[in-house]
C-alpha positions as CSV (number, residue, x, y, z in Angstrom):
1,M,13.0,0.4,-4.1
2,K,11.2,-1.1,-1.3
3,I,11.2,-4.8,-0.8
4,R,7.7,-6.1,-0.7
5,S,8.2,-9.7,-2.0
6,T,6.9,-12.6,0.4
7,D,9.9,-14.7,-1.0
8,N,12.3,-12.3,0.9
9,I,13.6,-13.9,4.2
10,N,13.8,-10.2,5.7
11,F,10.1,-9.9,5.3
12,Y,9.3,-13.0,7.3
13,F,12.0,-12.1,9.9
14,G,10.5,-8.6,10.3
15,N,6.9,-9.8,10.5
16,N,8.1,-12.2,13.4
17,L,9.7,-9.1,15.1
18,R,6.5,-7.2,14.8
19,L,4.3,-10.0,16.3
20,Y,6.8,-10.4,19.2
21,R,6.8,-6.7,19.8
22,E,2.9,-6.3,19.7
23,A,2.5,-9.2,21.8
24,K,4.5,-7.4,24.6
25,G,2.4,-4.4,23.9
26,L,5.3,-2.1,22.8
27,S,5.4,0.6,20.1
28,Q,8.0,0.8,17.6
29,S,9.3,3.7,19.2
30,N,9.5,2.4,22.7
31,F,11.0,-0.8,21.5
32,A,13.7,0.9,19.3
33,E,14.4,2.9,22.3
34,L,15.0,-0.2,24.5
35,C,17.3,-1.6,21.8
36,N,19.4,1.7,21.5
37,I,18.5,2.0,17.9
38,S,16.5,4.7,15.7
39,R,12.7,4.1,15.5
40,A,13.1,4.7,11.7
41,Y,15.7,1.9,11.3
42,Y,13.7,-0.5,13.4
43,G,10.7,0.2,11.2
44,R,12.8,-0.7,8.2
45,I,13.8,-4.0,9.9
46,E,10.2,-4.8,10.6
47,R,9.2,-4.1,7.0
48,G,12.1,-6.4,5.9
49,E,14.0,-3.7,4.1
50,H,17.2,-4.4,6.0
51,S,19.0,-7.4,7.2
52,I,20.4,-7.2,10.7
53,T,23.6,-8.6,12.5
54,L,23.5,-11.4,15.0
55,D,24.4,-8.9,17.6
56,L,21.4,-6.8,17.2
57,C,19.1,-9.9,16.8
58,Y,20.7,-11.0,20.3
59,K,19.8,-7.5,21.8
60,I,16.4,-7.8,20.2
61,S,15.7,-11.1,21.6
62,N,16.9,-10.1,25.1
63,N,14.6,-7.2,25.2
64,L,11.7,-9.3,24.0
65,G,12.7,-11.8,26.7
66,I,12.8,-14.7,24.2
67,H,15.5,-16.9,22.9
68,I,17.4,-15.6,19.9
69,S,16.1,-18.8,18.1
70,D,12.6,-17.8,18.3
71,L,13.0,-14.9,16.0
72,F,13.8,-17.4,13.3
73,K,10.7,-19.7,13.8
74,D,8.4,-20.3,11.1
75,L,10.8,-18.7,8.4
76,P,10.6,-20.3,4.9
77,D,13.0,-22.9,4.0
């Protein structure tokens, strides 16, 4: 079952990731390779279908050139 609910924190987190990645001009494939994860897995993260570890959040933020806390901006309370 795919998660599509806008009440799901993973949905908002994944949307933040997508916005930052696109702002850097990177495709999902290129960015997933930078993070050393599969493109399919990264796509599921952006769609909000997976929760990820803080370790992966840190790796993603480093590859985006942002502070890890930026990934959590504008998430719902």
